[in-house]
LOLUMBA-33638 format. One record per residue (C-alpha): residue in three letters; x negated, y negated, z negated. Coordinates in pm, whole numbers, padded with zeros to 5 digits, always signed. Layout:
% LOLUMBA-33638
<r bado="ALA" u="X" v="Y" w="Z"/>
...
END
This chain:
% LOLUMBA-33638
<r bado="UNK" u="+03868" v="+01547" w="-00868"/>
<r bado="UNK" u="+04183" v="+01652" w="-01065"/>
<r bado="UNK" u="+04522" v="+01591" w="-00861"/>
<r bado="UNK" u="+04733" v="+01286" w="-01005"/>
<r bado="UNK" u="+05090" v="+01344" w="-01139"/>
<r bado="UNK" u="+05350" v="+01279" w="-00878"/>
<r bado="UNK" u="+05553" v="+00961" w="-00977"/>
<r bado="UNK" u="+05905" v="+00819" w="-00933"/>
<r bado="UNK" u="+05985" v="+00481" w="-00736"/>
<r bado="UNK" u="+05942" v="+00288" w="-01087"/>
<r bado="UNK" u="+05605" v="+00467" w="-01180"/>
<r bado="UNK" u="+05732" v="+00676" w="-01451"/>
<r bado="UNK" u="+05529" v="+01072" w="-01430"/>
<r bado="UNK" u="+05729" v="+01363" w="-01270"/>
<r bado="UNK" u="+05495" v="+01637" w="-01284"/>
<r bado="UNK" u="+05162" v="+01691" w="-01315"/>
<r bado="UNK" u="+04882" v="+01814" w="-01549"/>
<r bado="UNK" u="+04822" v="+01689" w="-01893"/>
<r bado="UNK" u="+04496" v="+01426" w="-01911"/>
<r bado="UNK" u="+04312" v="+01713" w="-02004"/>
<r bado="UNK" u="+04423" v="+01945" w="-01750"/>
<r bado="UNK" u="+04616" v="+02201" w="-01916"/>
<r bado="UNK" u="+04974" v="+02296" w="-01829"/>
<r bado="UNK" u="+05245" v="+02083" w="-01696"/>
<r bado="UNK" u="+05434" v="+01882" w="-01985"/>
<r bado="UNK" u="+05753" v="+01988" w="-02086"/>
<r bado="UNK" u="+06024" v="+01762" w="-02234"/>
<r bado="UNK" u="+06247" v="+01895" w="-02468"/>
<r bado="UNK" u="+06587" v="+01615" w="-02585"/>
<r bado="UNK" u="+06766" v="+01713" w="-02905"/>
<r bado="UNK" u="+07133" v="+01570" w="-02871"/>
<r bado="UNK" u="+07394" v="+01562" w="-03127"/>
<r bado="UNK" u="+07642" v="+01383" w="-03354"/>
<r bado="UNK" u="+07531" v="+01199" w="-03661"/>
<r bado="UNK" u="+07387" v="+01432" w="-03941"/>
<r bado="UNK" u="+07432" v="+01749" w="-03749"/>
<r bado="UNK" u="+07045" v="+01850" w="-03820"/>
<r bado="UNK" u="+06808" v="+01685" w="-03503"/>
<r bado="UNK" u="+06529" v="+01595" w="-03731"/>
<r bado="UNK" u="+06490" v="+01937" w="-03865"/>
<r bado="UNK" u="+06523" v="+02095" w="-03524"/>
<r bado="UNK" u="+06239" v="+01828" w="-03398"/>
<r bado="UNK" u="+06021" v="+01913" w="-03671"/>
<r bado="UNK" u="+06072" v="+02304" w="-03627"/>
<r bado="UNK" u="+06012" v="+02246" w="-03257"/>
<r bado="UNK" u="+05715" v="+02061" w="-03265"/>
<r bado="UNK" u="+05571" v="+02294" w="-03559"/>
<r bado="UNK" u="+05631" v="+02610" w="-03394"/>
<r bado="UNK" u="+05555" v="+02529" w="-03020"/>
<r bado="UNK" u="+05287" v="+02266" w="-03148"/>
<r bado="UNK" u="+05439" v="+01974" w="-02941"/>
<r bado="UNK" u="+05437" v="+01617" w="-03014"/>
<r bado="UNK" u="+05769" v="+01480" w="-03153"/>
<r bado="UNK" u="+05926" v="+01149" w="-03163"/>
<r bado="UNK" u="+06241" v="+01042" w="-03354"/>
<r bado="UNK" u="+06567" v="+00796" w="-03385"/>
<r bado="UNK" u="+06444" v="+00483" w="-03508"/>
<r bado="UNK" u="+06649" v="+00473" w="-03821"/>
<r bado="UNK" u="+06435" v="+00359" w="-04108"/>
<r bado="UNK" u="+06304" v="+00010" w="-03927"/>
<r bado="UNK" u="+06611" v="-00073" w="-03793"/>
<r bado="UNK" u="+06687" v="-00444" w="-03903"/>
<r bado="UNK" u="+07073" v="-00384" w="-03763"/>
<r bado="UNK" u="+07179" v="-00057" w="-03888"/>
<r bado="UNK" u="+07302" v="-00153" w="-04248"/>
<r bado="UNK" u="+07456" v="-00444" w="-04125"/>
<r bado="UNK" u="+07621" v="-00272" w="-03845"/>
<r bado="UNK" u="+07798" v="+00000" w="-04100"/>
<r bado="UNK" u="+07884" v="-00296" w="-04258"/>
<r bado="UNK" u="+08084" v="-00508" w="-03991"/>
<r bado="UNK" u="+08087" v="-00268" w="-03640"/>
<r bado="UNK" u="+08226" v="-00509" w="-03432"/>
<r bado="UNK" u="+07961" v="-00814" w="-03510"/>
<r bado="UNK" u="+07679" v="-00650" w="-03482"/>
<r bado="UNK" u="+07776" v="-00364" w="-03256"/>
<r bado="UNK" u="+07595" v="-00480" w="-02927"/>
<r bado="UNK" u="+07283" v="-00622" w="-03092"/>
<r bado="UNK" u="+07253" v="-00220" w="-03263"/>
<r bado="UNK" u="+07320" v="-00046" w="-02946"/>
<r bado="UNK" u="+07023" v="-00295" w="-02779"/>
<r bado="UNK" u="+06787" v="-00214" w="-03027"/>
<r bado="UNK" u="+06812" v="+00119" w="-02991"/>
<r bado="UNK" u="+06820" v="+00120" w="-02609"/>
<r bado="UNK" u="+06457" v="-00079" w="-02637"/>
<r bado="UNK" u="+06321" v="+00158" w="-02878"/>
<r bado="UNK" u="+06405" v="+00425" w="-02714"/>
<r bado="UNK" u="+06319" v="+00299" w="-02386"/>
<r bado="UNK" u="+05978" v="+00267" w="-02551"/>
<r bado="UNK" u="+05973" v="+00589" w="-02715"/>
<r bado="UNK" u="+06039" v="+00765" w="-02370"/>
<r bado="UNK" u="+05813" v="+00571" w="-02163"/>
<r bado="UNK" u="+05546" v="+00698" w="-02409"/>
<r bado="UNK" u="+05626" v="+01025" w="-02424"/>
<r bado="UNK" u="+05650" v="+01055" w="-02026"/>
<r bado="UNK" u="+05315" v="+00914" w="-01996"/>
<r bado="UNK" u="+05159" v="+01068" w="-02267"/>
<r bado="UNK" u="+05087" v="+01397" w="-01993"/>
<r bado="UNK" u="+05195" v="+01626" w="-02311"/>
<r bado="UNK" u="+05446" v="+01861" w="-02402"/>
<r bado="UNK" u="+05730" v="+01716" w="-02666"/>
<r bado="UNK" u="+06049" v="+01700" w="-02837"/>
<r bado="UNK" u="+06230" v="+01378" w="-02903"/>
<r bado="UNK" u="+06500" v="+01318" w="-03177"/>
<r bado="UNK" u="+06826" v="+01160" w="-02970"/>
<r bado="UNK" u="+06843" v="+01076" w="-02642"/>
<r bado="UNK" u="+06863" v="+00754" w="-02469"/>
<r bado="UNK" u="+07174" v="+00871" w="-02263"/>
<r bado="UNK" u="+07346" v="+00905" w="-02600"/>
<r bado="UNK" u="+07331" v="+00585" w="-02651"/>
<r bado="UNK" u="+07555" v="+00458" w="-02388"/>
<r bado="UNK" u="+07771" v="+00784" w="-02321"/>
<r bado="UNK" u="+07839" v="+00831" w="-02653"/>
<r bado="UNK" u="+07818" v="+00515" w="-02915"/>
<r bado="UNK" u="+07857" v="+00225" w="-02703"/>
<r bado="UNK" u="+08142" v="+00417" w="-02532"/>
<r bado="UNK" u="+08329" v="+00477" w="-02880"/>
<r bado="UNK" u="+08269" v="+00141" w="-03002"/>
<r bado="UNK" u="+08404" v="-00034" w="-02704"/>
<r bado="UNK" u="+08726" v="+00205" w="-02729"/>
<r bado="UNK" u="+08748" v="+00105" w="-03070"/>
<r bado="UNK" u="+08734" v="-00285" w="-02981"/>
<r bado="UNK" u="+08424" v="-00325" w="-03186"/>
<r bado="UNK" u="+08238" v="-00419" w="-02881"/>
<r bado="UNK" u="+08360" v="-00692" w="-02645"/>
<r bado="UNK" u="+08409" v="-00618" w="-02263"/>
<r bado="UNK" u="+08150" v="-00852" w="-02162"/>
<r bado="UNK" u="+07907" v="-00726" w="-02415"/>
<r bado="UNK" u="+07998" v="-00377" w="-02314"/>
<r bado="UNK" u="+07926" v="-00420" w="-01896"/>
<r bado="UNK" u="+07624" v="-00631" w="-02006"/>
<r bado="UNK" u="+07462" v="-00316" w="-02220"/>
<r bado="UNK" u="+07595" v="-00051" w="-01950"/>
<r bado="UNK" u="+07415" v="-00257" w="-01689"/>
<r bado="UNK" u="+07072" v="-00284" w="-01866"/>
<r bado="UNK" u="+07106" v="+00062" w="-01955"/>
<r bado="UNK" u="+07155" v="+00193" w="-01594"/>
<r bado="UNK" u="+06851" v="-00043" w="-01481"/>
<r bado="UNK" u="+06625" v="+00047" w="-01797"/>
<r bado="UNK" u="+06680" v="+00476" w="-01731"/>
<r bado="UNK" u="+06625" v="+00456" w="-01368"/>
<r bado="UNK" u="+06283" v="+00419" w="-01450"/>
<r bado="UNK" u="+06263" v="+00762" w="-01655"/>
<r bado="UNK" u="+06262" v="+01137" w="-01613"/>
<r bado="UNK" u="+06507" v="+01313" w="-01751"/>
<r bado="UNK" u="+06433" v="+01567" w="-01995"/>
<r bado="UNK" u="+06377" v="+01883" w="-01884"/>
<r bado="UNK" u="+06603" v="+02074" w="-02126"/>
<r bado="UNK" u="+06868" v="+01892" w="-02313"/>
<r bado="UNK" u="+06933" v="+02085" w="-02697"/>
<r bado="UNK" u="+07295" v="+01987" w="-02775"/>
<r bado="UNK" u="+07352" v="+02032" w="-03161"/>
<r bado="UNK" u="+07735" v="+02101" w="-03233"/>
<r bado="UNK" u="+07894" v="+02102" w="-03551"/>
<r bado="UNK" u="+08246" v="+02013" w="-03606"/>
<r bado="UNK" u="+08323" v="+01669" w="-03802"/>
<r bado="UNK" u="+08435" v="+01793" w="-04138"/>
<r bado="UNK" u="+08097" v="+02009" w="-04148"/>
<r bado="UNK" u="+07881" v="+01683" w="-04039"/>
<r bado="UNK" u="+08078" v="+01482" w="-04297"/>
<r bado="UNK" u="+07950" v="+01718" w="-04562"/>
<r bado="UNK" u="+07581" v="+01703" w="-04416"/>
<r bado="UNK" u="+07620" v="+01350" w="-04421"/>
<r bado="UNK" u="+07755" v="+01337" w="-04761"/>
<r bado="UNK" u="+07480" v="+01566" w="-04893"/>
<r bado="UNK" u="+07150" v="+01371" w="-04742"/>
<r bado="UNK" u="+07316" v="+01046" w="-04932"/>
<r bado="UNK" u="+07220" v="+00802" w="-04722"/>
<r bado="UNK" u="+07336" v="+00469" w="-04898"/>
<r bado="UNK" u="+07436" v="+00308" w="-04514"/>
<r bado="UNK" u="+07632" v="+00625" w="-04444"/>
<r bado="UNK" u="+07873" v="+00655" w="-04723"/>
<r bado="UNK" u="+08145" v="+00481" w="-04533"/>
<r bado="UNK" u="+08125" v="+00697" w="-04259"/>
<r bado="UNK" u="+08504" v="+00874" w="-04208"/>
<r bado="UNK" u="+08588" v="+01208" w="-04061"/>
<r bado="UNK" u="+08798" v="+01006" w="-03788"/>
<r bado="UNK" u="+08491" v="+00838" w="-03666"/>
<r bado="UNK" u="+08271" v="+01152" w="-03644"/>
<r bado="UNK" u="+08592" v="+01320" w="-03477"/>
<r bado="UNK" u="+08581" v="+01045" w="-03206"/>
<r bado="UNK" u="+08211" v="+01077" w="-03196"/>
<r bado="UNK" u="+08233" v="+01499" w="-03153"/>
<r bado="UNK" u="+08488" v="+01454" w="-02893"/>
<r bado="UNK" u="+08270" v="+01235" w="-02661"/>
<r bado="UNK" u="+07999" v="+01457" w="-02688"/>
<r bado="UNK" u="+08230" v="+01748" w="-02599"/>
<r bado="UNK" u="+08298" v="+01546" w="-02285"/>
<r bado="UNK" u="+07983" v="+01446" w="-02190"/>
<r bado="UNK" u="+07787" v="+01836" w="-02231"/>
<r bado="UNK" u="+08056" v="+01871" w="-01932"/>
<r bado="UNK" u="+07836" v="+01634" w="-01747"/>
<r bado="UNK" u="+07467" v="+01690" w="-01871"/>
<r bado="UNK" u="+07363" v="+01982" w="-01635"/>
<r bado="UNK" u="+07390" v="+01708" w="-01328"/>
<r bado="UNK" u="+07077" v="+01560" w="-01514"/>
<r bado="UNK" u="+06908" v="+01853" w="-01688"/>
<r bado="UNK" u="+06972" v="+02197" w="-01789"/>
<r bado="UNK" u="+07169" v="+02214" w="-02095"/>
<r bado="UNK" u="+07165" v="+02484" w="-02404"/>
<r bado="UNK" u="+07439" v="+02430" w="-02642"/>
<r bado="UNK" u="+07404" v="+02533" w="-03024"/>
<r bado="UNK" u="+07691" v="+02589" w="-03260"/>
<r bado="UNK" u="+07531" v="+02501" w="-03598"/>
<r bado="UNK" u="+07882" v="+02571" w="-03760"/>
<r bado="UNK" u="+07785" v="+02943" w="-03641"/>
<r bado="UNK" u="+07370" v="+02939" w="-03641"/>
<r bado="UNK" u="+07197" v="+02780" w="-03914"/>
<r bado="UNK" u="+06854" v="+02716" w="-03746"/>
<r bado="UNK" u="+06712" v="+02582" w="-04093"/>
<r bado="UNK" u="+06727" v="+02934" w="-04203"/>
<r bado="UNK" u="+06779" v="+03201" w="-03945"/>
<r bado="UNK" u="+06424" v="+03298" w="-03862"/>
<r bado="UNK" u="+06566" v="+03500" w="-03596"/>
<r bado="UNK" u="+06785" v="+03245" w="-03395"/>
<r bado="UNK" u="+06467" v="+03028" w="-03448"/>
<r bado="UNK" u="+06211" v="+03258" w="-03283"/>
<r bado="UNK" u="+06474" v="+03279" w="-03032"/>
<r bado="UNK" u="+06502" v="+02936" w="-02991"/>
<r bado="UNK" u="+06111" v="+02878" w="-02946"/>
<r bado="UNK" u="+06112" v="+03175" w="-02691"/>
<r bado="UNK" u="+06386" v="+03042" w="-02458"/>
<r bado="UNK" u="+06177" v="+02691" w="-02456"/>
<r bado="UNK" u="+05848" v="+02882" w="-02411"/>
<r bado="UNK" u="+06022" v="+03104" w="-02084"/>
<r bado="UNK" u="+06159" v="+02763" w="-01955"/>
<r bado="UNK" u="+05789" v="+02549" w="-01985"/>
<r bado="UNK" u="+05644" v="+02890" w="-01835"/>
<r bado="UNK" u="+05863" v="+02876" w="-01516"/>
<r bado="UNK" u="+05810" v="+02502" w="-01469"/>
<r bado="UNK" u="+05428" v="+02548" w="-01431"/>
<r bado="UNK" u="+05489" v="+02861" w="-01180"/>
<r bado="UNK" u="+05726" v="+02632" w="-00972"/>
<r bado="UNK" u="+05495" v="+02323" w="-00986"/>
<r bado="UNK" u="+05200" v="+02529" w="-00938"/>
<r bado="UNK" u="+05355" v="+02690" w="-00607"/>
<r bado="UNK" u="+05496" v="+02363" w="-00481"/>
<r bado="UNK" u="+05128" v="+02261" w="-00491"/>
<r bado="UNK" u="+04989" v="+02558" w="-00308"/>
<r bado="UNK" u="+05245" v="+02510" w="-00057"/>
<r bado="UNK" u="+05107" v="+02141" w="+00019"/>
<r bado="UNK" u="+04758" v="+02256" w="-00001"/>
END
């Protein structure tokens, strides 16, 4: 009989073989500011590694356009929508038993976006506290990523990329707002290693879209980490046998 995955107290799978008995699944989360290139890297890693990919729910988001038009009115609605969708995505990802790459993490919702909205006075105190309590309860059901890949870029660089992709709903984003998000990401990056291994890529210096050597280096790093996880868990199981 195949070994069953070990689970958290709430049932989220922590480790174990895939349903077909293949390697232990590995979970990479791509984090970073708006327009930094997360989707491109998610596509790249999914294709090169042959892993499942999960994307940020932007196209079908009923609040996003309203939010960019009136942040104070729709900030709480937007953040709860993102939280619920990302929670569902991460549960699906973890329960699939397959290695995967996710475009933006659930942790960024509270550590970056909700925090900045609150600081700006665009989310009320009661909504912010309610949101943080809801977030804390929901993430207690989830296993953290095996690797957080933080893609860094300066706000002016990001603004240029946002203008280049030309999404109508993002046309009013300014460099000041991007700067606040950037500072929040830099602060959060100091604490990520308490949750999961962290790898930072400075996209002002490294162009993962066209630098094939950098692409191969990143893929090799993730493959090595995935193999090391396999070995650690196999050794643990042998010791318990």
